[in-house]
C-alpha positions in Angstrom: 0.0 0.0 0.0 2.9 2.3 0.8 4.4 1.6 -2.6 1.1 2.5 -4.3 1.1 5.8 -2.5 4.7 6.5 -3.5 4.0 6.3 -7.2 1.7 9.4 -7.3 4.2 11.2 -5.1 7.0 10.4 -7.6 4.9 11.5 -10.5 4.0 14.7 -8.7 7.7 15.4 -8.1 8.6 14.9 -11.7 5.6 17.1 -12.7 6.9 19.9 -10.5 10.4 19.5 -11.9 9.0 19.8 -15.5 7.0 22.9 -14.6 10.1 24.5 -13.1 12.0 23.7 -16.3 9.3 25.0 -18.4 9.4 28.3 -16.5 13.1 28.4 -16.7 13.1 28.0 -20.5 10.4 30.6 -21.2 13.1 33.2 -22.3 15.5 32.7 -25.1 19.1 32.3 -24.1 22.6 32.0 -25.5 23.5 29.0 -27.6 25.2 26.2 -25.8 28.9 25.7 -26.1 30.0 22.9 -28.4 33.4 21.1 -28.5 35.7 22.7 -31.0 36.4 20.8 -34.1 39.7 21.2 -36.0 38.1 21.7 -39.4 40.2 24.7 -40.5 41.0 24.5 -44.2 44.4 25.8 -45.2 42.9 26.2 -48.7 44.3 25.8 -52.1 44.7 28.3 -54.9 41.2 27.6 -56.2 39.6 26.2 -53.1 35.8 26.7 -53.2 35.0 24.7 -50.0 33.6 27.8 -48.3 31.0 28.1 -51.1 30.2 24.4 -51.0 29.7 24.6 -47.2 27.5 27.7 -47.6 25.4 25.8 -50.2 25.0 22.8 -47.8 24.0 25.1 -44.9 21.5 27.0 -47.0 19.5 23.8 -47.6 19.1 23.6 -43.7 17.7 27.1 -43.3 14.0 27.0 -42.2 12.9 30.3 -40.7 13.0 33.6 -42.4 15.9 34.8 -40.2 17.9 31.7 -41.0 17.2 32.2 -44.7 18.5 35.7 -44.5 21.6 34.5 -42.8 22.0 31.8 -45.5 21.7 34.4 -48.3 24.4 36.5 -46.6 26.7 33.5 -46.2 26.2 32.6 -49.9 27.0 36.2 -51.0 30.2 36.4 -48.9 31.4 32.9 -49.9 30.6 33.6 -53.6 32.5 37.0 -53.4 35.5 35.3 -51.8 35.6 32.7 -54.6 35.2 35.4 -57.3 38.2 37.2 -55.8 40.2 34.0 -55.8 39.3 33.4 -59.5 40.3 37.0 -60.4 43.7 36.7 -58.7 44.5 33.3 -60.2 43.4 34.4 -63.7 45.6 37.4 -63.6 48.5 35.3 -62.3 47.9 32.6 -64.9 48.0 35.2 -67.7 51.5 36.2 -66.6 52.6 32.6 -66.0 55.7 31.5 -67.9 56.3 27.7 -67.7 59.8 26.3 -67.3 61.7 25.7 -70.5 61.7 21.9 -70.3 61.9 19.9 -73.5 58.2 18.7 -73.8 56.7 22.0 -72.7 59.1 24.0 -74.8 58.0 22.1 -78.0 54.3 22.5 -77.1 54.7 26.2 -76.4 56.6 26.7 -79.7 53.8 24.8 -81.5 51.1 26.9 -79.9 52.9 30.2 -80.7 53.4 29.1 -84.3 49.8 28.1 -84.7 48.6 31.4 -83.2 50.9 33.3 -85.7 49.6 31.2 -88.6 45.9 31.8 -87.6 46.5 35.5 -87.3 48.1 35.6 -90.8 45.2 33.6 -92.3 42.6 35.9 -90.7 44.4 38.9 -92.2 44.5 37.3 -95.6 40.7 36.5 -95.4 40.0 40.1 -94.7 42.0 41.3 -97.7 40.3 38.8 -100.0 36.9 39.9 -98.8 37.7 43.6 -99.6 39.0 43.0 -103.2 36.6 44.2 -106.0 35.3 41.4 -108.1 34.3 41.3 -111.8 32.5 38.8 -113.8 35.7 37.2 -115.0 37.5 37.0 -111.7 34.4 36.6 -109.4 34.5 32.8 -109.4 38.3 32.7 -108.8 38.0 35.1 -105.8 35.1 33.1 -104.3 37.2 29.9 -104.6 40.2 31.5 -102.9 38.1 32.9 -100.1 36.5 29.5 -99.4 39.8 27.8 -99.4 41.2 30.3 -97.0 38.2 29.9 -94.6 38.7 26.1 -94.7 42.4 26.4 -93.9 41.6 28.8 -91.0 39.1 26.4 -89.5 41.7 23.6 -89.7 44.4 25.7 -88.1 42.1 26.8 -85.3 41.3 23.1 -84.5 45.0 22.4 -84.4 45.6 25.4 -82.2 42.8 24.2 -79.8 44.3 20.7 -79.7 47.8 22.1 -78.9 46.4 24.3 -76.2 44.6 21.3 -74.6 47.8 19.3 -74.7 49.7 22.1 -73.1 47.1 22.6 -70.4 47.0 18.8 -69.7 50.8 18.8 -69.0 50.6 21.9 -66.7 51.9 24.5 -69.1 48.6 26.5 -69.4 47.0 27.1 -66.0 44.9 29.8 -67.4 42.7 27.3 -69.3 42.2 25.2 -66.2 41.1 28.2 -64.2 38.7 29.3 -66.9 37.1 25.8 -66.9 36.7 26.0 -63.1 35.1 29.4 -63.4 32.6 28.1 -66.0 31.7 25.3 -63.6 31.3 27.8 -60.8 29.0 30.0 -62.9 26.9 26.9 -63.9 26.1 26.0 -60.3 25.6 29.5 -59.1 21.8 29.5 -59.0 21.2 26.1 -57.4 21.0 27.4 -53.8 18.3 29.9 -54.7 16.0 27.1 -55.6 16.9 25.3 -52.3 15.9 28.3 -50.3 12.4 28.5 -51.9 9.5 27.2 -49.8 11.6 26.4 -46.7 9.4 26.1 -43.6 10.2 25.4 -39.9 9.9 21.9 -38.7 6.5 21.1 -37.0 6.6 21.0 -33.1 2.9 20.3 -32.3 3.5 16.8 -30.7 6.1 15.4 -28.4 7.5 13.1 -31.1 8.0 16.1 -33.5 9.5 18.2 -30.7 12.1 15.5 -29.9 12.9 15.1 -33.6 13.2 18.8 -34.1 15.4 19.3 -31.0 17.9 16.7 -32.2 17.8 18.0 -35.8 18.6 21.5 -34.5 21.4 20.2 -32.4 22.9 18.6 -35.6 22.5 21.9 -37.5 24.2 23.8 -34.7 27.2 21.5 -34.8 27.4 21.9 -38.6 27.3 25.7 -38.2 30.1 25.6 -35.6 32.2 23.5 -38.0 31.4 26.0 -40.8 32.4 28.9 -38.6 35.7 27.3 -37.7 36.3 26.5 -41.4 35.8 30.2 -42.3 38.0 31.3 -39.5 40.7 28.8 -40.6 40.5 30.0 -44.1 40.8 33.6 -42.9 43.9 32.6 -40.9 45.4 30.8 -43.9 44.9 33.8 -46.2 46.3 36.1 -43.6 49.5 34.0 -43.4 49.7 34.1 -47.2 49.1 37.8 -47.2 51.9 38.4 -44.8 54.3 36.3 -46.8 53.4 38.0 -50.0 53.7 41.4 -48.3 57.3 40.6 -47.1 58.2 39.4 -50.6 56.8 42.6 -52.1 58.8 44.8 -49.7 62.0 42.8 -50.4 61.4 43.1 -54.2 60.8 46.8 -53.9 64.0 47.3 -51.9 66.0 45.1 -54.3 64.7 46.9 -57.3 65.5 50.3 -56.0 69.1 49.3 -55.1 69.9 47.4 -58.3 71.2 49.1 -61.5 69.0 47.8 -64.3 68.0 49.0 -67.7 64.7 50.6 -68.3 63.0 47.4 -69.5 63.9 45.5 -66.3 62.7 48.4 -64.2 59.4 48.4 -66.1 59.0 44.6 -65.6 59.8 45.0 -61.9 57.2 47.7 -61.5 54.7 45.5 -63.2 55.5 42.7 -60.8 55.1 45.0 -57.8 51.8 46.2 -59.2 50.5 42.6 -59.6 51.6 41.9 -56.0 49.8 45.0 -54.7 46.6 43.9 -56.5 47.0 40.4 -55.1 47.5 41.8 -51.6 44.3 43.9 -52.0 42.3 40.9 -53.1 43.7 38.9 -50.2 42.5 41.6 -47.9 39.0 41.4 -49.3 39.0 37.6 -49.1 40.2 37.7 -45.5 37.4 40.2 -44.7 34.8 38.0 -46.5 36.0 35.0 -44.5 35.8 36.9 -41.2 32.3 38.2 -42.0 31.3 34.7 -43.1 32.4 33.3 -39.7 30.4 36.1 -38.0 27.3 35.1 -40.1 27.6 31.5 -39.1 28.0 32.6 -35.4 24.8 34.7 -35.6 23.0 31.9 -37.4 24.1 29.5 -34.6 22.6 31.9 -32.1 19.3 31.7 -34.0 19.4 27.9 -33.8 20.2 28.1 -30.1 17.1 30.3 -29.6 15.0 27.8 -31.6 16.4 24.9 -29.6 15.5 26.6 -26.3 11.9 27.3 -27.6 11.6 23.6 -28.7 12.9 22.5 -25.3 10.3 24.7 -23.7 7.6 23.0 -25.7 9.0 19.5 -25.0 9.1 20.0 -21.3 5.5 21.3 -21.5 4.4 18.1 -23.3 6.2 16.0 -20.7 4.4 18.0 -18.0 1.1 17.3 -19.7 1.8 13.6 -19.8 2.8 13.5 -16.1 -0.3 15.5 -15.2 -2.5 13.0 -17.1 -0.8 10.1 -15.3 -1.1 11.8 -11.9 -4.8 12.5 -12.5 -5.4 8.9 -13.6 -3.6 7.5 -10.5 -5.6 9.8 -8.2 -8.9 8.9 -10.0 -8.1 5.1 -9.5 -7.4 5.6 -5.8 -10.6 7.6 -5.4 -12.7 5.0 -7.3 -11.3 2.1 -5.2 -12.1 3.9 -2.0 -15.6 4.9 -3.1 -16.5 1.3 -4.1 -14.8 -0.1 -1.0 -17.2 1.8 1.2 -20.3 0.6 -0.8 -19.3 -3.1 -0.7 -16.6 -4.6 -2.8 -18.4 -7.8 -3.9 -21.6 -6.0 -5.0 -20.0 -3.3 -7.1 -16.9 -5.2 -8.2 -17.9 -5.3 -11.9 -18.8 -1.6 -12.0 -15.5 -0.7 -10.3 -13.5 -2.6 -12.9 -15.4 -0.9 -15.7 -14.9 2.6 -14.3 -11.2 2.0 -13.7 -10.7 0.6 -17.2 -12.6 3.6 -18.7 -10.3 6.0 -16.8 -7.2 4.2 -17.9 -8.3 4.1 -21.5 -9.1 7.8 -21.4 -5.7 8.6 -20.0 -4.0 6.4 -22.6 -5.9 8.2 -25.4 -4.9 11.6 -24.0 -1.2 10.6 -23.8 -1.3 9.3 -27.4 -2.7 12.6 -28.5 0.2 14.4 -26.7 2.7 12.1 -28.3 1.4 11.9 -31.8 -1.3 14.5 -32.1 -4.6 14.1 -34.0 -4.2 11.7 -37.0 -4.2 13.3 -40.4 -6.5 10.7 -42.0 -9.0 10.8 -39.1 -12.0 9.6 -41.1 -10.0 6.6 -42.4 -8.7 5.7 -39.0 -12.2 5.9 -37.5 -13.6 3.7 -40.2 -10.9 1.0 -39.8 -11.2 1.2 -36.0 -14.9 0.8 -36.2 -14.6 -2.2 -38.5 -12.1 -3.8 -36.3 -14.2 -3.3 -33.2 -17.2 -4.7 -35.0 -15.4 -7.9 -35.8 -13.9 -8.3 -32.4 -17.0 -7.3 -30.5 -19.5 -9.0 -32.8 -21.0 -11.2 -30.0 -21.4 -8.2 -27.7 -23.0 -6.1 -30.4 -25.4 -8.9 -31.5 -26.2 -9.6 -27.9 -27.0 -5.9 -27.3 -29.5 -5.9 -30.3 -30.8 -9.3 -29.2 -31.9 -7.7 -25.9 -34.2 -5.4 -27.9 -35.6 -8.5 -29.7 -36.3 -10.2 -26.3 -38.0 -7.1 -25.0 -40.5 -7.2 -27.9 -44.0 -8.6 -28.1 -42.9 -12.2 -28.6 -39.9 -12.0 -26.3 -39.4 -13.3 -22.8 -39.9 -11.9 -19.3 -38.5 -12.6 -15.9 -40.5 -15.6 -14.5 -41.2 -17.2 -17.9 -40.5 -20.9 -18.5 -38.4 -21.1 -21.7 -36.1 -23.5 -23.5 -32.8 -22.1 -24.9 -30.3 -24.3 -26.8 -31.9 -27.4 -25.3 -31.9 -26.0 -21.7 -35.2 -25.5 -20.0 -35.7 -23.3 -17.0 -37.3 -20.2 -15.5 -36.0 -16.8 -16.5 -34.5 -15.0 -13.4 -32.5 -12.2 -15.1 -32.5 -10.4 -18.4 -29.6 -7.8 -18.9 -28.3 -6.0 -21.9 -25.8 -8.8 -22.7 -27.1 -12.0 -21.2 -30.1 -14.0 -20.0 -29.9 -16.2 -16.9 -32.1 -19.3 -16.4 -32.8 -21.3 -13.3 -32.6 -24.8 -14.8 -35.8 -26.9 -14.3 -34.5 -30.4 -15.2 -34.6 -32.5 -18.3 -37.5 -33.4 -20.5 -38.4 -36.4 -18.2 -38.8 -34.4 -15.1 -39.5 -30.9 -16.3 -40.6 -28.5 -13.6 -38.1 -29.8 -11.0 -35.4 -27.2 -10.3 -31.8 -28.4 -10.4 -30.4 -25.4 -8.5 -28.1 -24.5 -11.4 -28.1 -21.0 -13.0 -27.4 -21.1 -16.8 -26.4 -17.8 -18.6 -26.7 -17.2 -22.3 -25.6 -14.3 -24.5 -28.6 -12.6 -25.9 -27.3 -13.3 -29.4 -29.5 -16.5 -29.4 -32.5 -14.2 -30.0 -31.0 -13.3 -33.5 -28.7 -16.2 -34.4 -30.6 -19.1 -32.9 -34.0 -20.0 -31.6 -35.8 -20.3 -28.3 -39.2 -21.5 -27.0 -41.3 -19.6 -24.4 -43.9 -21.9 -22.8 -45.4 -19.1 -20.7 -46.9 -17.0 -23.5 -50.2 -17.4 -25.3 -48.7 -20.1 -27.6 -47.6 -22.4 -24.7 -49.2 -25.7 -26.0 -47.2 -28.9 -26.3 -47.8 -32.5 -27.1 -47.2 -34.9 -24.3 -47.5 -38.7 -24.2 -47.9 -41.6 -21.7 -47.6 -45.3 -22.0 -49.7 -48.0 -20.4 -49.1 -51.8 -20.5 -52.4 -53.7 -20.8 -53.1 -57.0 -18.9 -53.2 -60.1 -21.0 -56.8 -61.0 -20.0 -58.3 -57.7 -21.2 -59.5 -56.9 -24.7 -56.9 -54.5 -26.0 -59.1 -52.7 -28.6 -61.9 -52.1 -26.1 -59.4 -51.0 -23.4 -57.7 -48.6 -25.8 -61.0 -47.1 -26.8 -61.9 -46.6 -23.1 -58.6 -44.9 -22.4 -59.1 -42.6 -25.4 -62.5 -41.5 -24.1 -61.0 -40.9 -20.6 -58.2 -38.8 -22.1 -60.6 -36.8 -24.3 -62.8 -36.1 -21.3 -59.9 -35.0 -19.1 -58.3 -32.8 -21.8 -61.5 -31.5 -23.4 -61.0 -27.9 -22.2 -57.3 -27.8 -23.3 -58.2 -29.2 -26.7 -60.9 -26.6 -27.2 -58.6 -23.8 -26.2 -55.7 -25.1 -28.3 -57.9 -25.5 -31.4 -59.1 -21.9 -31.0 -55.6 -20.6 -30.7 -54.4 -22.6 -33.7 -57.3 -21.5 -35.8 -56.5 -17.9 -35.2 -52.9 -18.4 -36.3 -54.0 -20.5 -39.3 -56.4 -17.7 -40.4 -53.8 -14.9 -40.0 -51.0 -16.7 -41.8 -52.9 -18.9 -44.2 -51.7 -22.2 -42.6 -53.6 -25.5 -42.7 -55.9 -26.4 -39.8 -54.5 -28.5 -36.9 -56.3 -31.1 -34.8 -55.8 -31.1 -31.0 -57.7 -34.3 -30.3 -55.8 -37.1 -28.4 -54.5 -40.1 -30.3 -54.3 -43.6 -29.0 -52.1 -46.3 -30.5 -51.4 -50.0 -29.7 -48.0 -51.5 -30.1 -46.4 -54.7 -28.9 -43.8 -54.8 -26.2 -41.9 -57.4 -24.1 -44.7 -57.7 -21.5 -47.5 -57.7 -24.0 -49.4 -54.8 -25.6 -48.8 -51.1 -24.8 -51.2 -48.2 -25.2 -49.4 -45.0 -26.3 -51.5 -41.9 -25.7 -50.6 -38.5 -27.2 -52.5 -35.5 -26.0 -52.3 -31.6 -25.9 -51.6 -29.8 -22.7 -50.2 -26.5 -21.4 -46.5 -26.5 -20.6 -46.8 -25.2 -17.1 -49.5 -27.9 -16.2 -47.7 -30.8 -17.9 -46.9 -32.7 -14.8 -50.3 -32.2 -13.2 -52.2 -33.3 -16.3 -50.0 -36.4 -16.7 -50.5 -37.4 -13.0 -54.3 -37.0 -13.3 -54.4 -39.1 -16.5 -52.4 -41.8 -14.9 -54.8 -41.9 -12.0 -57.9 -42.2 -14.0 -56.4 -44.9 -16.3 -55.3 -46.9 -13.3 -58.8 -46.8 -11.9 -60.2 -47.9 -15.2 -57.8 -50.9 -15.4 -58.7 -51.9 -11.9 -62.4 -51.9 -12.6 -62.0 -53.9 -15.8 -59.7 -56.6 -14.5 -61.0 -57.0 -10.9 -58.1 -58.0 -8.7 -55.5 -57.8 -11.5 -53.2 -54.8 -11.6 -52.1 -52.9 -14.7 -48.5 -51.7 -15.3 -48.2 -48.0 -16.1 
């Protein structure tokens, strides 16, 4: 008993703890600290990992504030990649490969093909400007077509030579241009990912738990993206410092060295390129730092959402604990209420009430966990069909009770026969009928002391006989063994007359009842007169008498007939006795 009382106390304590936690999480707070991850990317010359990360994070943006942060992150990452492409394209244009034998031959071939293409283009322009007459028109057209065909062939050779040079590392400008084309082709994919983004549902406890863990995963990814951007900014800063030192050293060396004008001009060009690269690196560092700040602010938004979802989750847990506590207290109150009224008398009602309270609590908890089903009509239909199959006997018994309460039904105190069991009706409820058994067909009317219960479905699925209503007639029979000295035919006729005289009133009433039924339903007429038959037996001849009687008076009528038949046999045989 003490353990039972401790359970509501424990539930109450957990409920109070949940309510305190709900109150504590009502305000938005700072994002929780996460363990640092060493995901800093040193970066390569054309590293676009920051943009790829921004694209991945943009697909996770749900609220409008998060989408704004995702757009800003995309803009900064895209600007950083554009600056990197601009720097590398300018450096690739001024790139001079080492004069190794394979690259040297390819470079000479490319230069030669460029010169030849330029010469052919100039010749085509001259041929197109020449005046043509009727005599020379066809010749000029043929020369122009031939020059165009040769130009197309040389341009194809030049493209092939440039591809060979780029494949062997002698033309980085082409590789950078291809990377830039791929970047431009995938530039608009994230805008489509941002369309139609909605916050995750948090109406039920299951959705709240799922959303809370999902936001935790997003927060970890944002932290990794922030560290990646900070690492990229650090790497670019180191590269900026190294290039700045090289630029200062080159400037000092160039100012001290005695060189011709061409070398001075080339040195100034190199210094100018280095200054441009330093400016672009400054912009890229600033973009990376701003990008890290955007991810930091975005993580703060996620932390706010996680706190709000935690607030809802604790509220749902509090609702479940409140339902459990209410159910436990209701069960205790019901048990005490029925205990004071008598446990044995109201035991069934107590069980039903407790089961109802428990099912109601279970339904409310399921609603808190999963919410209202989307396909409510379908679920209700399937549930109703399943309950109909499972509870068929209960449903048929319920409607059978209405059939038994009708005009031709049964009442308490009637003598009936149900499924071969005869007895007096002592109880009729919504689900069952209880009989006090009155013995077998041989000794009908003698109680056995047993109570037999039947589901009321017999009123619809089966059949029953009620011997206490207007149609309570039945055929009964008795057997009499005649003495050997008597005339069997004469004795049988005498017995028939006695039975007719004793059952005359019943015959008249039964005939009247049957005629009324035959007239209403168009059935044939019935005869209620007694019938007497002779048949041989081991002891001689037997007289079998069948007669009509009312079911309640069956034993009385049979006893009276036996008495008058025995008196008749004694008179006819003198001192001889008859066997009945």
